[in-house]
Each structure stands twice: as structure tokens, then as C-alpha cells.
C-alpha positions as CSV (number, residue, x, y, z in Angstrom):
1,X,0.0,0.0,0.1
2,X,1.0,3.5,-0.9
3,X,1.1,6.2,1.6
4,X,0.8,9.7,0.6
5,X,1.7,13.0,2.5
6,X,-1.0,15.1,0.6
7,X,-3.7,16.3,2.9
8,X,-7.3,17.0,2.4
9,X,-7.9,20.8,0.9
10,X,-10.6,21.7,3.5
11,X,-8.1,20.8,6.4
12,X,-5.4,22.8,4.8
13,X,-7.7,25.8,4.5
14,X,-8.7,25.4,8.2
15,X,-5.3,24.9,9.4
16,X,-4.1,28.1,7.6
17,X,-7.2,29.9,8.9
18,X,-6.2,28.9,12.4
19,X,-2.5,29.7,11.9
20,X,-3.7,33.2,10.7
21,X,-5.9,33.9,13.6
22,X,-3.3,33.0,16.0
23,X,-0.8,35.3,14.1
24,X,-3.4,38.0,14.4
25,X,-4.0,37.3,18.0
26,X,-0.4,37.7,18.7
27,X,-0.1,41.2,17.2
28,X,-3.3,42.5,18.3
29,X,-3.2,44.8,21.3
30,X,-5.9,44.4,24.1
31,X,-8.7,46.9,23.7
32,X,-8.9,49.0,26.7
33,X,-12.0,50.5,27.8
34,X,-12.0,54.4,27.9
35,X,-11.7,55.5,31.7
36,X,-15.0,56.7,33.0
37,X,-15.4,60.5,33.2
38,X,-15.3,62.0,36.5
39,X,-18.3,63.1,38.4
40,X,-19.6,66.6,37.9
41,X,-21.1,68.5,41.0
42,X,-23.4,71.2,39.9
43,X,-24.4,74.0,42.6
44,X,-27.4,75.8,41.4
45,X,-30.4,77.9,42.6
46,X,-33.2,75.7,43.2
47,X,-35.4,77.6,40.7
48,X,-33.0,77.7,37.8
49,X,-34.2,75.6,34.9
50,X,-31.3,76.2,32.5
51,X,-28.7,74.7,35.0
52,X,-30.7,71.5,34.8
53,X,-30.6,71.6,31.0
54,X,-26.8,72.2,31.1
55,X,-26.5,69.0,33.5
56,X,-28.6,67.1,30.9
57,X,-25.9,68.2,28.2
58,X,-23.0,67.1,30.5
59,X,-25.0,63.7,31.2
60,X,-25.4,63.1,27.4
61,X,-21.7,63.6,26.9
62,X,-21.0,60.8,29.3
63,X,-20.5,62.6,32.6
64,X,-22.2,61.4,35.8
65,X,-23.8,64.4,37.4
66,X,-25.1,65.5,40.6
67,X,-27.3,68.6,41.2
68,X,-27.0,70.4,44.6
69,X,-29.7,73.1,45.2
70,X,-28.1,75.9,47.1
71,X,-29.3,79.6,47.7
72,X,-26.1,81.2,46.5
73,X,-23.8,79.2,44.0
74,X,-21.6,82.2,44.1
75,X,-20.3,80.9,47.4
76,X,-18.9,77.7,45.9
77,X,-17.4,79.8,42.9
78,X,-15.6,82.1,45.5
79,X,-14.5,79.1,47.7
80,X,-12.7,77.6,44.8
81,X,-11.0,80.8,43.7
82,X,-13.0,81.8,40.7
83,X,-13.6,85.6,40.6
84,X,-16.9,87.2,40.5
85,X,-16.4,88.7,37.1
86,X,-16.7,85.2,35.6
87,X,-20.1,84.8,37.2
88,X,-23.0,82.7,35.6
89,X,-26.0,81.1,37.2
90,X,-24.4,77.8,38.3
91,X,-21.0,76.6,39.5
92,X,-19.7,72.9,38.8
93,X,-16.8,71.2,40.3
94,X,-14.9,68.3,38.2
95,X,-11.8,66.7,38.9
96,X,-10.2,69.6,40.8
97,X,-11.4,72.3,38.4
98,X,-14.2,74.9,38.6
99,X,-16.6,74.9,35.7
100,X,-18.6,78.2,35.6
101,X,-21.7,78.6,33.6
102,X,-22.7,77.0,30.3
103,X,-19.3,75.4,29.2
104,X,-19.6,73.0,26.5
105,X,-18.9,69.3,27.4
106,X,-16.2,69.1,24.8
107,X,-14.2,71.7,26.4
108,X,-14.5,70.1,29.9
109,X,-13.2,66.9,28.4
110,X,-10.4,68.8,26.7
111,X,-9.5,70.5,29.9
112,X,-9.4,67.1,31.9
113,X,-7.2,65.7,29.1
114,X,-4.6,68.7,28.8
115,X,-4.8,69.4,32.7
116,X,-3.5,73.0,32.5
117,X,-2.5,74.8,35.6
118,X,-5.7,76.7,36.1
119,X,-8.7,77.2,38.4
120,X,-10.9,76.1,35.5
121,X,-13.2,77.2,32.7
122,X,-15.9,79.9,32.5
123,X,-18.6,81.1,30.2
124,X,-19.7,84.4,32.0
125,X,-23.3,85.4,31.9
126,X,-25.7,83.2,30.0
127,X,-25.0,83.2,26.2
128,X,-28.1,82.1,24.4
129,X,-26.4,79.8,22.2
130,X,-24.4,77.9,25.0
131,X,-25.4,74.4,26.0
132,X,-28.5,74.7,28.3
133,X,-29.3,78.0,26.7
134,X,-30.1,76.8,23.4
135,X,-32.3,79.1,21.5
136,X,-33.7,77.6,18.3
137,X,-32.1,79.7,15.2
138,X,-29.6,81.6,17.3
139,X,-25.8,81.4,16.9
140,X,-24.8,84.1,19.3
141,X,-20.9,84.1,19.7
142,X,-19.2,83.4,23.0
143,X,-16.0,82.5,24.6
144,X,-15.0,79.8,26.9
145,X,-12.4,81.2,29.2
146,X,-9.5,79.6,30.8
147,X,-8.9,81.3,34.3
148,X,-5.6,80.9,36.2
149,X,-5.1,81.2,40.1
150,X,-4.3,84.9,39.7
151,X,-7.7,85.5,38.2
152,X,-6.1,85.9,34.5
153,X,-8.0,84.7,31.5
154,X,-7.2,83.4,28.2
155,X,-9.6,82.4,25.5
156,X,-9.8,78.6,25.8
157,X,-12.4,78.3,22.8
158,X,-14.7,80.4,20.6
159,X,-18.3,79.5,19.7
160,X,-19.8,78.9,17.4
161,X,-17.2,76.8,16.1
162,X,-16.8,76.7,12.3
163,X,-18.1,73.8,10.5
164,X,-15.4,71.2,9.6
165,X,-14.7,70.9,5.8
166,X,-16.4,67.8,4.3
167,X,-14.1,65.8,2.3
């Protein structure tokens, strides 16, 4: 009887497929889940509705948010070193930073990623185009300010941001 070293074509394909998968597994890096975003503590006047809308905006961006009804949110702002000239209707604390007013969640995420030496971010007053103050059909310009420990501000972002080019 004659023996042969040839193998069945289906087995060859399965063998090759298995080797290919093993090779891929060897070079593939484990996928890490994104770290959860830190909690946002929002201090607001009990009767303010736009503060709750801003909290909803932050939740939609993935932040866990807790609302605290206080009679004078400005006390929290002052306690954490943010001057009154940056005042808005609510003060939030997140991972060591103050976030004053209707700051877009994207800017808070950028702050937490870049970790500048600062007290935090502020959108003074209550611009009608900012998150939580959305007025349909309005795109009023406003600035997000980065405030340092000496109370100096720099422009962190301008809104509305230009539309990205489509390619």
C-alpha cells in the first residue's frame, strides 16, 4: 500500500485559517475601555431651569452629574478661587477644576485631558447659544475662558465653532 503526504484541501484551509487567527492574536493589542469620566457636582439655585438643561448636556456627553440646590452658588465659585467677574448661574466642580456657567462638555473633556494649571473654565453670563441655553435659530458668539490662579483669563475656545470641511 502506498502512503501519501498530501492532505485534504479543507483541512489545509482550516489549518491556514487557524494559523492566521493565531498570528493576528499575537500582534493584536488588547482593547482598553475608556476610563469613566469624573463626576460633575453642580451647584445651582433651586429655581434655575437652564442649569438642569446644562446638567443634561453633560450627562449626554457621558459625565455622571449630581445637582445640589443652594441659595447662593456664587459662594462655591468664590470658595474655589474663581473671581466674580466670571459669574454665571451655576458653578460646577469636576476633578479639581471649577466649571462656571454653560461650558460645552467638549471643552470640559479637553480641559481634563490637557490638565492645564488653572482654576478652571468659565462662560460668563448666560449666552443664548451655549449648552442649556439653546435658543432655536440663534448662533450668538461666545467665548470659553480658561482662568488661572491669579484670576487672569485666556480664550480657551470660541463658539460657534466653524463647521468642519467635508471631504
